[in-house]
N, C-alpha and C positions, 0 to 999 in steps of 0.2 A: 446561547451563541456567544462566543468570545468576539469582541469587536474592538477596533482601534478608535479612540476617542476623536471627536472631530476637531478638538483643539491641538492635537499633536502636531509637532512640526519636526521635520527631519530634512536637513539640507546637506546632502553628501553627493557631489557630482558623480555620476550623472543622474542621481536620484534626488527627488524632492517630494516630501510627504507633507501635505497641508490640507486640513479641513476634511479628512477621511479619504483623500484621493492621492494615489502615488503617481507621480509624474516621472517618466523615464526618458530623460535626454531628448534630443531632437531626432525625429525620423526623417527619412530621405525626402518626404513630400514637403518638409519645412515645418510641419506642425509638431505638437508635443503628443506623445503617446500617454494617455491617461488611463490608469487602471484603479478601479474602486478598491478600497481597503479589504472588503470581503473577497474579492477575486484574489487578492494577495495571499489571504489566508488559506484560500483553497489550493492555490499553487504550492505554497509551503507544505500543505497537508499531503499533496500528491508527492511532492519530493521526499517528504518524510517516509511515506509508504515505500517509495522506491528504495530508500536507504535501508528501511527495515527488511525489505524482501531481499536485497542484496546480502545483508548480514545473515539473515536466517537460512537462506537457501544456499549460499555459496561460500560463507565464511565459517559460521558456527555448525553447519550440518556435518555429522560425523559419518564415516564409512558404515558404522553400525546402524545409523538411521537409514542410509540410503539402501543398504542391503535388505533391511527388514520392513520398509514402508509397505511392500506389497503383500504383506501377511496381515489380514484384518485383526485388529486388537493388539498387535504386537507392540511392545514398549517403545521400539525404535520410531515408528510413525507417531505414537502418542507424544513422545519427547519432541519430535520435530514440529508437530503441529502446535505444541505447547509453547515452544520458542516463539512461533509466529504470534500466538495469542498474547503472551507477555509482552512482546515488543510492539504490539498494536496499541497498548495502553498510552504510552507517551504520545503517540501519533494522534489518537482521539482527543487528547487534552488540548490539541490546538483549536478544535472547533466545538468542544463541549465540556461541561463540568458535571453533567447529570450522571450520577452514579448508576442509576437503573439502566439508562441508555448505554453507557459504557459497558456494563456487565453483560447485557443482551447481545451487543455487537461482538464482544470478545468471545462469548460462547459460540455464536454463529460463525465467527472467523475460525475458531478452532475446528468446528465440525466441517465447514466447507473446505478448508485447507487439507484437513486429514483425509477426507473422501476423494477430493481431486487427485491428491498424491497417491493414495492407496490404489484408486482405479488405474492410474497410469502405470505405476510400478507393477501392479498385478498383471496388467495386460502385457507389459514388456517381458515379464518373467514367463508367462504361460505361452507366449508367441515366440519366445527366444530372440527378441529384438536386441541388438547391441548397437553401440555408438557408430559402427561402420554401415549400419542399415539406414536408408533414407527414411523409412517409416519411423525409426527411433526418434529422429530429428523432428519430423511432424508431430509425433506424440509429445516431445518435449516442448514444442512451440505452442501447441494447444494447451497443455498444462500451464504454461507461463501466461498465456492469453486469458485463461479462466481466472487465474489469480489476479491479474490486473483489472478484469471486469468486476471482481469482487470488491476491490478498492474503489472503483468508480461508484458502484452501488452503495458502499458504505458512505462516501462523502455526499452523494445525492440524498441519501436518507437523512444524514445529519443536517444538511441544508434544509430539507423539507421540514424537520422537526424544529429547526431554528429557534 
């Protein structure tokens, strides 16, 4: 587990980091909001997962990948899930340096992302759902929700393995 040393000091208003605790400005009740260093790392990890997801699903994903994700084993879906797997590596490095753990999580992330997207795209194709159909957006939301749950499970697993 990567941790912040207890002797580290950061003083940058409104943040103050001292003895493993991040203090964030004054809150309305007049007290100081105190966040443990491990909580800060978890929050950074979730933020990194969000950035990774944004990039892989909405910036780097090509039309070729979108069109072909619903065909099992097609290179389009494999490339898309592979992008997610590759960009998961720097996110995992926030919480662990264990190469076996990283390898297992990346393989699982690839498999889960691939199958979640394949199932959604296949269902959309077979049922002829398009972006003007309400059910299309429900499926899109469920797809995104399942990806977010995957990230929560990954972080929880890393914290458990600590």
